[in-house]
C-alpha positions as CSV (number, residue, x, y, z in Angstrom):
1,M,0.5,0.1,0.1
2,T,1.3,3.6,-1.1
3,T,0.3,6.8,0.0
4,T,1.3,10.3,-1.5
5,A,2.2,13.6,0.4
6,V,0.0,15.6,-0.9
7,T,2.0,19.5,-0.3
8,A,1.3,22.8,-0.7
9,T,2.9,23.1,-4.0
10,D,1.1,20.5,-5.4
11,T,-2.1,22.4,-5.2
12,Y,-0.7,25.7,-5.7
13,R,-1.2,27.2,-8.9
14,P,-0.7,30.9,-9.1
15,T,-3.6,31.5,-11.5
16,R,-5.7,31.2,-8.5
17,T,-4.5,33.6,-6.7
18,F,-6.4,37.0,-6.2
19,T,-8.3,36.5,-9.6
20,F,-9.9,39.5,-11.6
21,A,-13.5,38.9,-10.1
22,T,-12.3,38.9,-6.6
23,E,-10.6,42.3,-7.1
24,F,-13.2,43.6,-8.9
25,R,-15.8,42.7,-6.2
26,R,-13.4,44.3,-3.7
27,Q,-13.4,47.7,-5.4
28,A,-16.8,47.5,-5.5
29,S,-17.5,48.1,-1.9
30,R,-14.6,50.9,-1.5
31,R,-16.8,54.5,-1.4
32,R,-14.4,56.3,-3.8
33,T,-15.5,53.5,-6.5
34,Q,-19.3,54.0,-5.3
35,L,-18.7,58.1,-5.3
36,A,-16.9,58.3,-8.4
37,L,-19.4,56.3,-10.3
38,G,-22.8,57.8,-8.8
39,F,-20.9,60.8,-9.9
40,M,-20.3,60.2,-13.7
41,V,-24.4,59.3,-13.3
42,V,-25.4,63.1,-11.2
43,L,-23.3,65.0,-13.4
44,P,-25.9,65.0,-16.6
45,L,-28.7,65.5,-14.6
46,I,-27.4,68.3,-12.9
47,I,-26.4,70.1,-16.3
48,L,-29.5,69.5,-17.1
49,I,-31.8,71.0,-14.0
50,A,-28.9,73.8,-14.9
51,F,-30.4,74.5,-18.3
52,Q,-33.7,73.8,-17.3
53,L,-33.1,76.6,-14.9
54,N,-31.4,78.9,-17.1
55,S,-34.6,77.7,-19.4
56,N,-36.7,79.7,-16.7
57,D,-35.1,82.4,-16.5
58,N,-35.0,83.5,-19.5
59,S,-38.5,82.9,-20.5
60,N,-39.7,85.4,-17.5
61,S,-37.2,87.8,-19.1
62,G,-38.3,87.3,-22.8
63,R,-34.9,86.6,-24.2
64,R,-31.4,85.2,-24.0
65,R,-28.5,86.8,-22.9
66,G,-24.9,85.3,-22.2
67,Q,-21.9,83.3,-24.3
68,F,-24.2,80.1,-21.6
69,S,-27.0,80.6,-23.5
70,S,-25.9,80.1,-26.8
71,L,-24.0,76.8,-25.7
72,V,-27.6,75.8,-24.0
73,D,-29.1,76.3,-27.6
74,L,-26.9,74.1,-28.6
75,A,-26.7,71.7,-26.7
76,T,-30.7,71.5,-26.0
77,A,-31.4,70.7,-29.9
78,G,-31.3,66.9,-29.0
79,G,-30.2,63.9,-27.1
80,L,-27.4,63.6,-28.8
81,N,-26.0,67.3,-29.0
82,F,-26.7,67.6,-24.8
83,A,-24.6,63.9,-24.3
84,L,-21.9,65.5,-27.0
85,F,-22.0,68.9,-24.6
86,T,-21.6,66.3,-20.9
87,V,-18.8,64.9,-22.7
88,F,-17.3,67.9,-23.5
89,V,-17.5,69.8,-20.2
90,S,-15.8,66.4,-18.8
91,A,-13.3,65.5,-21.1
92,S,-11.1,68.6,-20.0
93,F,-10.9,67.9,-15.7
94,L,-13.7,65.6,-14.7
95,L,-12.5,62.2,-16.9
96,I,-9.0,62.7,-15.8
97,V,-9.8,62.8,-12.2
98,V,-12.0,59.6,-12.2
99,V,-8.8,57.9,-14.2
100,A,-5.8,59.2,-12.3
101,L,-8.3,58.2,-8.7
102,F,-9.1,54.2,-10.0
103,H,-5.2,54.1,-11.1
104,G,-3.2,56.3,-8.8
105,D,-5.0,54.9,-5.5
106,T,-5.1,51.0,-6.5
107,V,-1.5,49.9,-5.4
108,A,-0.4,52.5,-3.2
109,S,-3.3,52.4,-0.5
110,E,-3.0,48.6,-0.3
111,A,0.6,49.7,0.6
112,S,-0.5,52.8,2.9
113,W,-3.0,50.3,4.7
114,G,-0.3,47.7,4.8
115,S,-2.1,45.0,3.3
116,L,0.3,44.7,0.0
117,R,3.2,42.9,1.9
118,Y,0.3,40.2,3.3
119,L,-1.1,39.6,-0.2
120,L,2.2,39.3,-1.4
121,A,2.7,36.5,1.1
122,I,-0.1,34.6,0.1
123,P,1.7,34.5,-1.8
124,V,0.5,36.2,-5.1
125,P,2.9,36.7,-7.8
126,R,4.1,40.3,-8.0
127,G,3.2,40.4,-12.1
128,R,-0.2,39.0,-11.8
129,L,-0.9,41.3,-8.7
130,L,-0.1,44.2,-10.6
131,G,-1.9,43.1,-13.6
132,V,-5.1,42.5,-12.1
133,K,-4.7,45.8,-10.2
134,L,-4.3,47.4,-14.1
135,A,-7.0,45.3,-15.3
136,V,-9.9,46.3,-12.5
137,S,-8.3,49.6,-13.1
138,L,-9.1,50.1,-16.7
139,A,-12.5,48.2,-16.0
140,Y,-13.7,50.7,-13.7
141,S,-12.6,53.8,-16.1
142,G,-14.4,52.6,-19.0
143,L,-17.2,51.5,-16.7
144,A,-17.1,55.6,-15.6
145,M,-17.2,56.7,-19.1
146,L,-19.8,54.6,-20.3
147,L,-22.2,55.6,-17.5
148,L,-21.6,59.4,-17.8
149,L,-22.5,58.8,-22.2
150,A,-25.6,56.7,-21.3
151,T,-27.0,58.8,-18.7
152,A,-26.3,61.7,-20.7
153,L,-27.8,59.8,-24.1
154,G,-31.0,58.9,-21.7
155,A,-31.9,61.9,-20.4
156,G,-30.9,64.3,-22.6
157,T,-33.1,62.3,-25.2
158,L,-36.0,61.6,-22.6
159,R,-35.6,65.8,-22.2
160,Y,-35.2,67.0,-26.0
161,G,-36.0,64.3,-28.3
162,W,-33.8,62.1,-30.8
163,H,-32.7,64.2,-33.1
164,P,-29.8,64.7,-35.7
165,L,-26.5,66.4,-34.5
166,R,-26.0,69.9,-34.7
167,S,-22.5,70.8,-35.1
168,T,-20.7,74.5,-35.5
169,I,-18.1,73.2,-38.1
170,A,-20.3,71.0,-39.9
171,G,-23.9,70.6,-41.0
172,D,-26.9,68.1,-39.2
173,I,-25.6,64.9,-38.8
174,A,-28.2,61.9,-39.2
175,S,-29.1,60.2,-35.8
176,G,-27.6,56.7,-36.2
177,E,-24.2,58.3,-37.9
178,A,-24.1,60.8,-35.2
179,L,-24.3,57.7,-32.8
180,L,-21.6,56.1,-34.4
181,R,-19.0,59.3,-34.0
182,L,-19.9,60.1,-30.3
183,L,-19.5,56.0,-29.6
184,G,-15.6,57.2,-31.6
185,I,-15.2,60.5,-29.6
186,M,-15.2,58.3,-26.2
187,G,-13.1,55.2,-27.8
188,Y,-10.6,58.4,-28.8
189,L,-11.4,59.7,-25.5
190,A,-10.4,56.1,-23.5
191,V,-7.2,55.9,-25.6
192,S,-5.9,59.4,-24.9
193,L,-6.9,58.9,-20.8
194,L,-4.1,56.2,-20.9
195,V,-1.2,58.9,-20.5
196,V,-3.1,59.9,-17.3
197,A,-3.4,56.4,-16.5
198,G,-0.4,55.1,-17.0
199,L,1.5,58.0,-14.7
200,A,-0.7,57.1,-12.1
201,F,-0.2,53.7,-12.3
202,L,3.4,54.8,-12.2
203,L,3.5,57.0,-9.1
204,S,1.1,54.6,-7.2
205,V,3.7,51.7,-7.4
206,A,6.7,54.3,-6.2
207,T,4.9,55.9,-3.4
208,D,2.6,54.8,-0.6
209,A,0.4,58.1,-0.7
210,P,-2.1,57.6,-2.9
211,L,-3.6,61.0,-3.1
212,G,0.5,61.5,-4.2
213,A,-0.1,59.5,-6.9
214,V,-3.8,60.9,-7.6
215,G,-2.8,64.1,-7.7
216,G,0.6,64.2,-9.7
217,A,-1.2,62.9,-12.7
218,V,-3.8,65.0,-12.4
219,L,-1.2,68.0,-11.8
220,L,1.3,67.0,-15.0
221,Q,-1.6,66.8,-17.1
222,I,-2.8,70.0,-16.5
223,L,1.1,71.4,-16.4
224,S,0.8,69.8,-19.8
225,S,-2.1,71.9,-21.2
226,I,-0.8,75.1,-20.0
227,L,2.6,74.0,-21.7
228,D,0.7,73.2,-25.0
229,Q,-0.3,76.4,-25.0
230,I,2.8,78.4,-25.6
231,T,2.9,79.0,-29.3
232,A,6.9,79.8,-28.7
233,L,7.8,76.1,-27.4
234,G,7.1,75.5,-31.9
235,A,7.4,72.0,-32.6
236,I,8.1,70.7,-29.0
237,R,4.1,70.9,-28.2
238,S,3.5,68.0,-30.7
239,F,5.3,65.5,-28.2
240,L,2.9,66.8,-25.2
241,P,0.6,64.3,-24.1
242,S,-2.2,66.7,-23.8
243,H,-1.5,68.0,-27.6
244,F,-3.6,66.3,-28.8
245,A,-6.6,66.3,-26.7
246,Q,-9.4,68.1,-28.8
247,A,-8.1,65.8,-31.7
248,W,-11.8,64.1,-31.2
249,L,-13.0,67.4,-32.9
250,G,-12.2,65.5,-36.0
251,L,-14.9,63.2,-35.9
252,L,-17.2,65.9,-35.7
253,S,-16.1,67.4,-39.3
254,T,-17.5,66.4,-42.8
255,P,-15.2,64.3,-44.2
256,I,-14.0,63.1,-40.9
257,Q,-10.6,64.2,-40.7
258,T,-8.4,61.4,-39.0
259,D,-4.4,63.2,-39.5
260,D,-4.8,64.2,-35.7
261,L,-6.8,61.4,-34.3
262,V,-4.2,59.1,-35.4
263,R,-0.9,61.2,-34.2
264,G,-2.8,61.4,-30.8
265,C,-3.7,57.5,-30.5
266,V,0.4,57.3,-31.3
267,S,1.1,59.6,-28.7
268,A,-1.1,58.3,-26.4
269,L,0.2,54.7,-26.8
270,C,3.6,55.3,-26.5
271,Y,3.3,57.5,-23.5
272,G,0.8,54.5,-21.9
273,V,3.6,51.8,-22.8
274,I,6.2,53.9,-21.3
275,F,4.4,54.3,-17.8
276,F,3.2,50.9,-17.5
277,G,6.3,50.0,-18.2
278,L,8.3,52.1,-15.6
279,A,5.4,50.7,-13.1
280,W,6.3,46.8,-13.7
281,W,9.8,47.5,-13.8
282,R,9.5,49.3,-10.1
283,F,7.3,47.3,-8.2
284,L,9.2,44.0,-9.7
285,R,12.3,45.5,-7.9
286,K,10.5,47.6,-4.8
287,D,10.9,46.1,-1.3
288,V,7.5,45.5,0.2
289,V,7.7,43.0,2.2
290,S,10.3,44.1,4.7
């Protein structure tokens, strides 16, 4: 009669430790995730209420006044226009903050709580831990953008109807084609925000301060935007990560202008690969268990 000894190494499977579903549920239970996703739903409703209040004020005075009123005229032309306006006002700052929050807080918070060393002592392979956390952060960033677009499109359509998209740089765009272009805009924004995601993720593995990682990524993106406005820098501006931030406007023209879109995607992917690569290099060599 023979017996087979079962050791820990016989039952250990790296792929069974720290799964995507487990981390997704963990992050879903966090207050910052709930607040960030909740605000993506609330923001279009706030804008809708603001438009309604502005409309009531103008009807009482008998006329429209100011630049904001002209923006309201265009944004309230239909659900597609309202969704486009919501995306426009969110892309320059809000989406940057949300993406930086999901990527800058993910590893740094574990380190600040002291739980990172215990995760690695399970043991969870470092590469797997970082890969799962990055995948979950990207998933929540994409979910936040979809919630913003879906809520704005739904609320705008219910309030203003389903009409062709009006644009100041081209003629009206049929509803079906406009919806595809709107999805294309969100896709481009998702790619361009990989710069922020990569930088925040790099800072997250380099520091134990979540706010420092999030704030650092946001501030550097703002600094890039400020430098991009200095025309004296000349061709140097084209290498700034925020230089092609407004390239998605090419999707609103007829015909579609794709030159800056392609350059913007290439630039964002290059920066993203560099930042994510540095994050991996840093984390695999970082002493987090002492």
